[in-house]
C-alpha positions in Angstrom: -15.2 -3.0 38.5 -12.8 -3.0 36.2 -12.5 -6.9 36.2 -15.6 -6.8 35.1 -15.8 -4.4 32.4 -12.4 -6.8 31.0 -14.5 -9.7 31.6 -17.4 -8.2 29.6 -15.4 -6.8 26.9 -13.3 -10.0 26.8 -16.7 -12.4 26.1 -18.0 -9.6 23.2 -14.7 -9.7 21.5 -14.3 -13.5 21.5 -17.6 -13.6 19.0 -17.5 -10.6 17.5 -19.0 -7.8 19.2 -22.5 -7.0 20.3 -25.4 -4.3 20.4 -24.9 -4.4 24.4 -21.5 -2.2 23.9 -24.2 0.6 24.4 -24.1 2.3 27.9 -28.1 2.1 28.2 -28.5 -1.4 27.5 -30.4 -2.9 29.7 -28.8 -6.4 31.8 -28.9 -9.9 30.0 -31.1 -12.2 32.0 -29.6 -15.5 32.7 -30.7 -17.8 29.9 -32.8 -20.7 31.4 -31.5 -24.0 30.2 -34.2 -25.8 29.0 -34.9 -22.7 26.7 -33.5 -22.6 23.8 -32.4 -19.8 21.9 -34.7 -18.6 19.6 -34.1 -18.6 15.8 -34.0 -15.8 13.7 -35.2 -15.1 10.2 -34.8 -17.2 7.4 -32.4 -18.2 5.7 -30.5 -19.5 8.9 -31.5 -20.7 12.4 -29.4 -20.9 15.1 -29.2 -24.2 17.0 -29.2 -24.4 21.1 -26.2 -24.7 22.5 -25.4 -28.7 23.1 -24.7 -30.3 26.5 -21.4 -30.0 27.3 -20.2 -34.0 28.3 -16.6 -33.8 29.7 -14.6 -37.0 29.0 -14.4 -39.6 31.7 -10.8 -38.5 32.3 -10.1 -34.7 31.6 -8.1 -34.2 28.4 -8.4 -37.6 27.9 -10.6 -38.7 24.8 -11.0 -42.1 22.9 -9.7 -42.8 18.9 -13.3 -41.7 17.5 -13.2 -38.2 19.1 -9.4 -37.4 18.2 -10.3 -38.4 15.0 -13.0 -35.7 15.4 -10.7 -33.0 17.1 -8.0 -33.6 14.3 -11.0 -33.1 11.4 -12.0 -30.0 13.1 -8.4 -28.8 13.2 -7.4 -29.5 9.6 -10.5 -27.8 8.9 -9.4 -24.3 10.6 -6.1 -24.6 9.7 -7.1 -25.1 5.7 -9.2 -22.1 5.8 -7.2 -18.3 4.9 -9.5 -16.5 3.8 -12.8 -16.6 4.7 -16.6 -14.0 3.5 -19.7 -14.9 5.0 -22.8 -13.7 6.9 -23.5 -14.4 10.4 -26.8 -13.5 12.6 -25.8 -13.4 16.6 -28.3 -13.6 19.6 -27.0 -12.3 23.0 -27.6 -13.2 25.8 -30.6 -11.4 26.2 -32.1 -13.4 23.3 -31.6 -9.8 20.8 -30.5 -10.9 17.3 -28.1 -8.5 14.9 -27.0 -9.5 11.4 -24.3 -8.3 9.3 -20.7 -9.9 7.2 -18.0 -11.0 8.4 -14.3 -10.9 6.9 -11.4 -13.3 7.9 -8.1 -12.9 6.3 -5.7 -15.3 8.4 -3.2 -15.1 10.4 -5.4 -12.7 12.9 -7.5 -10.8 10.9 -11.2 -10.6 10.9 -13.7 -7.7 10.2 -17.3 -8.1 11.6 -19.8 -5.5 9.9 -23.1 -5.2 11.9 -26.1 -4.2 9.8 -27.4 -0.9 10.3 -29.1 0.2 13.1 -26.0 -0.8 14.8 -22.9 1.7 14.7 -21.0 -1.5 15.6 -18.1 -3.2 14.0 -15.0 -5.3 15.0 -11.7 -5.2 13.3 -8.4 -7.6 14.0 -5.5 -6.6 12.6 -3.4 -9.7 13.4 -2.6 -8.4 17.5 -5.5 -6.4 18.4 -9.0 -6.7 18.7 -10.9 -3.7 18.5 -14.8 -2.9 19.0 -16.2 0.4 17.5 -18.7 2.5 17.9 -19.4 4.7 14.6 -21.9 6.7 16.2 -20.0 7.8 19.4 -17.0 8.2 17.8 -15.1 5.2 20.5 -13.3 2.4 20.3 -12.6 0.0 22.9 -8.7 -2.5 22.2 -7.0 -5.9 23.9 -4.1 -8.3 22.4 -6.1 -10.5 20.2 -4.3 -13.4 22.1 -6.4 -12.3 25.0 -9.6 -13.3 23.1 -10.6 -17.2 22.2 -11.2 -15.3 18.8 -7.4 -16.3 18.2 -8.6 -20.1 18.1 -10.4 -19.1 14.3 -7.9 -16.5 13.0 -4.6 -19.3 13.5 -2.9 -19.6 10.7 -2.8 -23.4 11.7 -4.0 -25.1 14.9 -3.8 -28.1 16.9 -6.8 -28.4 18.9 -5.4 -31.2 21.5 -1.9 -29.8 21.8 -2.8 -25.7 21.5 -6.4 -25.7 23.8 -7.8 -27.2 26.4 -10.3 -29.4 25.0 -13.1 -30.3 27.2 -15.5 -32.4 25.1 -16.3 -33.1 22.0 -19.4 -35.1 19.9 -21.3 -35.9 16.7 -24.7 -36.7 15.7 -26.1 -36.4 12.3 -26.1 -32.8 11.9 -23.0 -30.9 13.7 -19.7 -32.0 14.9 -19.4 -29.9 18.1 -16.0 -29.2 20.1 -15.6 -27.5 23.5 -12.6 -25.5 24.7 -12.7 -24.1 27.5 -9.9 -21.4 29.0 -9.4 -19.4 32.0 -7.4 -16.1 32.6 -6.6 -14.0 35.4 -8.2 -10.8 35.0 -11.4 -12.4 33.5 -12.0 -16.2 34.8 -13.3 -18.6 32.9 -15.1 -18.7 29.1 -16.0 -21.4 26.8 -15.8 -21.0 23.2 -17.9 -23.9 21.7 -17.8 -24.3 17.9 -20.4 -26.5 15.9 -19.4 -28.0 12.3 -21.5 -29.4 9.8 -21.0 -32.8 10.3 -21.3 -33.5 6.3 -18.6 -31.3 4.9 -16.7 -29.9 8.7 -17.9 -26.4 7.7 -18.1 -23.8 10.4 -21.6 -23.6 11.4 -22.0 -21.5 14.9 -20.1 -21.2 17.4 -21.6 -20.1 20.7 -19.1 -18.4 24.1 -20.1 -18.7 27.9 -18.3 -15.9 29.6 -17.4 -16.6 33.4 -21.0 -15.1 34.6 -22.6 -17.8 32.4 -23.9 -15.8 29.6 -24.2 -16.8 26.3 -23.4 -15.0 23.0 -23.7 -16.9 19.9 -23.5 -16.5 16.4 -24.2 -18.6 13.5 -22.4 -17.8 9.7 -23.7 -18.6 6.1 -23.4 -17.9 2.7 -19.2 -18.5 3.1 -17.4 -18.2 0.3 -13.2 -19.3 1.3 -12.5 -18.3 -2.4 -12.5 -14.4 -2.0 -10.1 -12.4 -0.9 -10.9 -9.3 1.0 -9.4 -5.9 0.5 -6.8 -5.9 3.0 -7.8 -2.1 4.1 -11.2 -4.3 6.1 -8.4 -5.0 8.8 -6.8 -1.1 9.3 -7.5 -0.1 12.4 -8.8 3.6 12.8 -7.0 5.9 14.2 -9.2 6.8 17.8 -11.5 9.2 16.6 -10.7 12.9 18.6 -13.2 15.3 18.7 -12.6 18.6 17.2 -10.7 21.1 18.9 -12.4 24.2 17.0 
C-alpha cells in the first residue's frame, strides 16, 4: 500500500499536481490507445501523446536524432526563468488550469485556478503538494521526480537521462525519457517542443500503472523574474490547540 501511494505521488509531482489528490476522487479509467485526449477550451489545445518508437538498439540514435536531442538539451539549459499558463488533463479526462513559475535551478510553483485548492512548490531540494483547504501537504525529494529534468541548471539529455525515443514532424519535436525507481517502478516523461522554435509546449507523464497526465503550457515569458517568495515551502500547517 505504501509503495502504491509513493508511486501515485511521484507521478503527480512529475507534472505539478492533480485534483485527483482528493481522497474521494474516483479512480481513473485506463485510457484507450485509440482515443486521444479531449482538447481543453481555447486558447490552447493538447495534442494526443505521440507513439513511442524505441531505437533499433537501446541508446543508439542516428546523427539526425542526436542533433534533435542536442537542440532540446540546449533549449532546456538556456531557459533560466519562465512564467506562463498551463492546462492539465488527468488520466480521468478532467481538466484544470493555472499559472506556473520557474526559477532555475530546481524551483517551480504551480498555482491552480479555483476551485482547486492545490498548489505545488519546489524549493530546489524538495517538492511539496499542498491542499490549502485541508491544510495538508505531501513532500518528496526533487531528485526522485522527473520534474528535475525540467529544472536542472544545465542538462545533456543523452548523458544525464535514459532517452528511449526521439522524433520530429512539422509541428513537434518529441523526446521520451524513461526511468526506474526502486520504490515506484518505471515511469516515462514525454516532452513535446515546437518544431519551429524549440519552445516547450507540453509534457506527458506515464506512471508505472500506465496512466497518462498531460500538461500543455502557453503564454510563455522567459524574461520575467518570479518573486523568490513564490518558492518558499510553508511550514506544515498545524491545528489551533485552542
